[in-house]
N, C-alpha and C positions, 0 to 999 in steps of 0.2 A: 504493500500500500504506500510505501514511502516514495515510489516512483510515479504516483498518479499524476503529479504535476510536471513531471519531466517529459513534456510533450514537445514534439518538433515545432518550432515557431515558423509558420509558413510565410510570415510577413516580413521577416528580416529585421535588422536593427533600424529603429526609428528614433528620431529626436536625439537629445543629448546623450541619453543612455545608450542608444544604438551606436552613436559615434564612438563612445568609449568601448563598447563591445567590439566594434569593428577594429578599433585600434589595438585592442587586446589580441584579436585573432591574427593581427599582422606582426605580432611580437616575435615570430620566428621559432625555430626549433628549440632554442634555449628556453624560452618562456614556457613552452609546452612541457619540456622535460622536467623543469622545476616543479610545475603543477603536478605532474604525474608522480614525482618523487614524494611530494607532500602527501598525496593520496595514499601512496604505498606505505608510508610511515604510519598511517592510521588504520592499517589492516587488522590490527589486534584489538582495536578499541572495543568492539562488541563481541569479543571471544572470551569465554570463561576459561581462564588459565588455571593450571594445577597449582596447589599451594606452594610448590617449590619456588614459584616466581615471587610470591610475597615474602617467603623466607629469605630469598636472596636479596630482595630489595631492602628488607630490614637490615640485613647484614651489611649491605652497601652503604646504607645511611650511617651505620655505626663507623664503618671504615672511613667515610668521608666527613665525619664530624657533623652530621645533620643534613648533608647534601651528597648527591652522587657526582663524583669527579671521574676523570679518566683513570686516575690511580686507584680509586675505590672499585671501579668496574673491573680493572685488571686483577685486583685481589680476589674479587668474587669469581671471575672466570678461571682463575688459576686452579680452582677446585674441579674443573671439568676434565683435566688431564690432557688437554689438546696441546699440540706443539706450539711453540712461541710464534711462528710465522702465521699460523691459523688464527691465534688470538689477536695478533696485530691486524689481520684482515677483518675480523669481526668488529674490533674497536673502531677501526677506521670507517667501516660502513655505518656504524651506529652513531658516530660522533657528528654533531652538527656545527662544531666550531665554537660553541658556547662554553663558558667556564664551568657551568653546571649542566647536568644531563637530566632530562625529564624522565618520569617513570615510563612513558611511552617508548622512548629510545632505549631505556634500560631493558624493557621487556623484549624489544627487538633483538638486542644483543644476546640475551639469554636464549631466545628462540633460534637465532643463527648458530649459537654454540651447540644446541640440541641437534640441529641438522648436521653440523660438522661431525658430531659424535656418531651419526649414522652414515657417514661417508657421503653426505649430500652437500650440495653447494651452499656455503654460508653467505647468502646474500638476502637483501630485503625483498627482491623479486621472488626468491624461493619461499620466504616466509609467507608472503601474500598468496602464493599459489597453494601452499600446504597449510593454510591457517586453520582449516577444518579438521586436519588429521596430523597436527604437529606431534613429533615424538616428545616424550617428557624428558627434560634435561637431567643428566646425572651429575649432581653437584654434592656428592656425599661429603659431609664434614663442614659445609659452609656455615652451619649453625654455630660452629666454634669460632668463627671469625670475630664475632662481637666480643667474646670472652678473651680472645687473644689480644685484641686491641686494648681491652680494659686492664690486662695484666701489665701492659707497657707503662702504666702510670695512671693514677686516679685523676679525674678532672677537678680542678680547684677554681673557685671563684676569686674575686678581688680580695676577699678577706682571708683567703687560704683555706676555706672550708671545702670539703669534698662534696660535690654536687651530684655525684653518680647515685641515682636512686634505684634500688632494686625493685623489680616488679612484684606486685602484690600476689601474683599467681605464678606458678612454675611455668617454664617454657612449653611444656607439653600439655598444658591445661586445655581442655575442650571449650572452656568458657572464654570468649574474647574480651570480656569486660574486666577491668580492674580499676582501682582507685589509686591516685597518687597525688601528692601535693604539687601545685603549680605556682611558681613564684617568678619574679622578674629575672632571676639569675639562672633558671634552669628550664629547659624545654622538656616536654613530655617524652619519655624514653620509649621507643618502639620495642616491643617484645619480639622474641624470635618467632618467625612464621607469619607475621602480618605487618601491615603498614600502620604506623601510629597516627592517631587523629584526636585532636582535642575536642571534647564535647562542646564546650562553650568558647566563644571568642571573647575579646576583651570587654565587650559590652554585655556579656551574658547571653549572646545570640548564638544558636547552634551553628557551628561551622559547616560549610558546604563542601569541604574537600576531604578526599581520602589520603592526601599527602600530609606530612608533618605540618602541624599548625604553624610552627615557627622554627627558626634556627638562628644560631649566633654567627655573625660574620667575623672577619679577621680583626675588626676593631672592637669586638665584644658587644656590638649593638644588636638589639633584637630586630630581625628582618622578617617581615610578614611573608608567609608562604602562600602558595596558590590557594585561593578560597578565603583568604582573610578579608573581613568586611569592616574592620575597625582598626585605627591606629591609636586608640586611647590607652590609658594606663592599664596594666595587667591587674586583674582582681587578686587581692591578697587572700581571699578565702580558699579553702581546699575544695576543689571540684573534681569530679571523676574524669578520667581520661579513657578514651575508647581505643582499644587495640584490636583491630579487626581488618578483614578483607573488604576493600572498597566496594566489591560487588553487592554487598548487602543493601546499599542505598540506591543502586542502579535498578530501579523498578522497571525500566524499559527493556532489560535483558531477559531473555528466556532460555533456560538450559534444557527445557523439556519439550518434547513434541508428542502429542497424543492424537490418535485417530481411531475411529471405530474399526474393529477387526471385521474381516469379510464373513467369518463364520460366527454364529451365535453359540454361546455355551449352554450347558444343561442338557439333560436327556428328556425329561418330561416338561419341566418349567424352563423355558428358554430365557436367557438373559444376554445383554449386550456385553461383549468383551472389548477392551480398549488396549491398543498397542502403545506402550509407553516407552519412548526412546529418550535417553539422556546423553548429552554430549560429554559432560565431565566424567561420567562413569563408563562411557562407550558401551552401553548395554541397551537391550530391547527386551522388555518383559510384557506379558499379557496380564492385565488386571481387570476386575469387574468393579462396579460402583461400590459394592459392599466392602471391597478391600480399601478403597479410599476412605469410606466412612469409618472403618476400623482404625486406620492409621490416624485419622483425625481425633477419635476418642482416646487413642493411646497417647497422643501428644498432650491432651488435657490431663490425663492421669499422671503421666510422667513429669510434666512441667506445669503444674497448676499455677505457679506464680510468674509465668512468663507469657509473652505474646507469641502466638503462632497462628498460622492461617486457619480460617474457618472453612469447613467443608461447604462447597457450593451445591446447587441443585444438579441433577443429572444433566450431562452434556459435556462434550470434550472441551469447548472453549473455557468454561469455568474450571474444569479439572486441570487444564493446562496452566491457568493462572495460579491455582492452588498448589500444584506440584512445583512450579518454578519458584513460588514464594518460599516453599520449604527449603529448597536447595540454595536459596540466596542467604539463608540464616546459618552462620557457621556452626553453632552448637547443634542444630538440627541435622545439618549435612553430615556431621560426624557421629550421629546416633547410630548404634549398631542395627536397630530394627529398621530405621529409615534406609540405611544402606542395603539391607536385605530386600526391602520393598522395591527399590529401583534396580537391583542387580540380579536377584535370585530368580531364575526362570521357572522354578517350581510354582505350584499353586500357593498363593500367599497363606491360605488357611493352614496348609500343611507346614509351611515355614514357621508359622506361629506355634504350632503344636510341638514340633520336634526341635525347634531352635533353642529352647531353654534360655531365652533372652530375658533380661531384667525389664519388667514392666512396672515396678514399684515407683512411687514418687522419688525424685532425686533427693539425695541427702547432701546438705551443704553445711559448712561451718560459717555461721553468720559473721563472726569476727574476721575470719580469713577473707570472706567475700568483701567485707567493708574495706579492707586494706587500710590505707592512711586516712580514709574519710572519717571525720569525727561522728560519733553516734548521735551527738546533739543535732548535727545537720540532717542525718537520716531521719531521726524522729521528728524534726521540725518539718521536713518534707512530707512525711506520712501524716502529720497532723492536718495538713491541707488537703487530705484525700478528697473530701467533698467538693472543694473548689476545683481541683484538677478534674474530677469527674464531670462537673458542670462544663468545663472547657471542652472536654472530649465530646459531650453531647452537642455543644455548639459546632465543633468541627464536623461531626456527623451530619448535622443539618446543612452546614455550609457546602460540603462536598456533594451531598445529595442534590442540593439546589443547582450547583454548577453542572453536575452530570445531566440533570434533566434539561437545563437550559441548552447545553451543547447538543443534546439529542434533538430538541425542538428545532434549533437552528439548522441542524443537518437535514431534518425533514423539510424545512422551509426551502433550503437550498436545492434539494432534489425536486421539490414542487416547482420552484422557479425554473429549474432546468427543463422540466416537462413542458411548462408553458412557453418558454422560449423556443423549444423544439416545435411545438404546435404552431407558433407564429412563423417560424422559419419555413414550415411546409406551405404556408399560404403565399409566401413570396416566390416559391419555386415555380418556374414556367410550366412544368408538366402538370401542376395542380391548378392552374388558372382556368376559368370557364371558357368553353369554346364559343366563339362568336357565332351569331345566327347567320345562316346562309341565304336568308330571304331578304335581307336588306340591300342597300345600295352597294354595288361592287366597289365603289370608291373607298368605302370604309372597311371593306374586307381585306384590302391590300395593306400590309404593314408598312408604315413609313419608316424612314431611316431613324427618326427619333424613337419610334416604338421599338425597333430592334435594339437600339442603344439602351432604352429603358429596361427591356427584358434582360439584357446581358448584365447590367449593373444590379438589377434586382436579384438575379441569381447569385451574384457575388455577395450581396447583402444577406441573402438566405444562408450562404455558407458561414458568414460572420456570426449570424444569430445561432447557427448550429454549433459553431465552435464555443461560443459563450455558454450555450446550453450544456455542452459536455463539461466545460470547466466548472460550472455551478454544481453539476452532479458529482464531479470528482471532489470538489471541496466538501460537499456534504458527506461523501463516503469517508474522506480523510478525518473529518471531525468526529464521525461516529466510531470509526475503527481504531483511531490512534489517539486523538486528543481526549475523547471521553473515556477511552480505555485506560489511559494513563491516570486519569482522575479516579477511575474505579479501583485501581491498585492502591492509591492512597486511601480511598474510602475503605478498602479491606483492612488496611493497617489501623484505621480508626476503630473499625468494628472489633478487630483483635484486641485493641487496648480496652475497649469498653467491656468485652466479655471477660478479659482478665480481671478488671476491677470489680466486675460483678461477682466473680469467684472469690476474690479477696474479701468482699463484703460478707459473704456467707461464711468464710473460713476465719474471719477475724476473731482473735482470742481475747480481746481486751475485756469484755464483760465477764467472760469465764475466769480470767485471771483475777479480776476484782472480787468475784464471788468466792473463789478458792482462798484468796488472801484474807478476806474477812473471816471465813470459816476457820482458817488456820490460826488467825490471831485470837479468835475466841477460844479455840482448843488449847492454845499455848497459855492463855491467861488462866483457864480452868486448871490446867496441869500444874502451873506454878502455884496456884492456890492450894491444891491438894498436897503437893510436895512440901509446901510451907507448913500446912497443918500436921503432916506426918513427921516433920523434922523436930517438932518440939513446941510449937505454938499451942498445940492442943494436949499437952501432957497432963493437965488437970481434968481433962474430959474422960468420960467413961469409954470403955472399949468399943461400945456400940456407936459412939459418936465419932470415933477416929476413922479417917478415910480408908476405903477398901483398896488393897493392893491391885486387885483385878481392874478397878476403875482407872487407876494410874497407868497400868500397862495398856489398857484399851485406848486411853488418850494419847499415850506415847506412839502407839501404832498409827492412830489417826493423824497425829502431827507429822510423822515420818512420811506417810502416804501423801498427805497434802503437800509436804515440801517437795517430794519427788514429782508429783503432778504439776506443781507450780513451776518447777524448773523446766519440765518438758514443755508446758504451755508457753513459758517466756521464750524458750529457744525457738519454738515454731513461730511465735509472733515476730521475733527478731529476724528470722529467715524471710518472712513475708515482707517486713519493712525494708530490708536491704534489697530484696528483689524489686520491690516497687520503686525504690530509688533508682535502681539501674534501668528498669524497663521504662520509667518515665523519661530518663535521659535518652534512651534509645528511640522512644516515640518522637521526641522533639527533633531528633536528628533526621528523621525521615522527611522533614520539611525541606531539606536540602535538594530533594528531587524536584521541587517546584521550579527550580531554575531550568532543568532539562525540559520539563513540561512546557513552560511558557516560552522558552527559546524555540522549541519545535513549533508551537502554535503560532508565534509571530512570524517565524520563517515561512511556514506554510501560507499564512495570510499574505505576506509580501509576494511570494512566488505566484500565488493565485491572482492577486490583483494586478501584478505586472503583466501576466499573460492576458487577462481580461482587458487591461488598458490597451495593449497592443492590438487586440482583436477589434476594439471599438475605434481605434485610430484608423485601422484599415477599412472598417465600415464607413468611417467619415469620408475617406477618399472616394469610395464607391458612391456614397450619397451625393457628394459634390459633383460627380460625373453624370448624374441624372439630368436629362434634358429639361430646360426651364422655359423654352419658348412655346407657348400654346399652339401657335400656328404650325409648328413643325410636325405636330401629330396628325394633321389633316392634309398636309401638302404632299 
């Protein structure tokens, strides 16, 4: 659908814009080759790359002190085992002459190294040709590059303090989220395996970049990285940092392709089978709708305090969106049962029965999950639960209204296209009424002006037909791309809402208060009995002294309440820290709006440019219509 507007312009360059286009077309072979080279360098932009690319990029950032340099790239590529002359060829092809290398060029270099390891040509053209079946690069040990650099000497700030901050999670953690302190003297440290990304920019606005949010230049100054939206002072409060693969926010990417199988399953009761193909797993499996429904319920049981996609109604468009959303989220993509779902060719019900896979809720250490984030900040965030829920409801209404509006506009555009097509038919010569043969022969013979009129009206008919096609194409693009992008954001909002609904039901605050009050009462009673037994009641009769059995019963109750209270408080802390992390993740999804609106505006400009050219050509035909009334009867 992205090429709906890429129509051949039959009218040629017109006006100032046409002159510029014509000038550009005369730029010679050099101009065309530069353009083609830029396009080739973007060949991996929409490709889901294996995790080794993100691991290598993170190691390269460590080697380059926060940026990718030629020397950092050379250190990363040294783990490929390729000869020096091949490495030089790869670096030369990936280098653009800049002092810093972008992640796009870095990925090209890694892809060229992977091709060279398979005895294939290490060139950008080869990467573009094999982008859908690239071999996975073998860079064993590249994870140790960061630790090797750190052993050369710790990083010190101006006061002589070590600013190297350890990650709150181990490098092999399946959870890409961790918390670390952010100050004006230290940038967020990217953990092994993923590119680092600061959750909030300097104004507390979610960053829109999957690159490091900032780095230090040679003068020790803070330099904004790609995606920075503010140059204000750095917040002094501790905020979470997001260590993740950038693909999570790229809602326009789809790693899954689903289509209905030719044969229906079942012996007596037939059901529809779906062929599910994944690019990252390079696998094709057959699943039925009940399998998708089961995996959706599993995600709710396994990760009750996290956002994850919600199962759509039957139909492969919604299932494609659902499956792609699962594989965009790093911790879901690494889940053992999810991997089986997308790779095991057996029937999924059998996989579940014999797989002996863990389906219990995940167990976490809340203090370890919190990392360096103060508990006061986590609790303060959770205390605003109702306010955040209200904002989610507003987001739901907002995106629903926007989707409805785009769908209406798309229908209007298609209706306008139909009406323009009908108008075009009336202008075509073959559709004009035949003149009567009983009138004067003088008026049956077409004059020169009449023939010119018919010719230009035919041209006008073609112009109306072109505008009709453009209007229909615009409607189709708005319905299948623009509205679809918003649907994916809407799915994120619904996921957040459902997660918060689960948290409302599973909140332990009232239960903790009830057990605490009961435990306090029992402790008070137990203290009183022990006090009476210890001597305050020595003058009392034996019948009035406390019963040992009552004391033991209260001691058991106090112990049970204490254990239950500890368990409830741990569960509540787990929920609170997960809410803190998922709220941060939810806010970061707004970075996708730039992709959405850039695409929407780009499509509008392309559409209106083509429509403008069509109407300009129609104006030329209109001006060529005969204007002298006498010419039609002479």
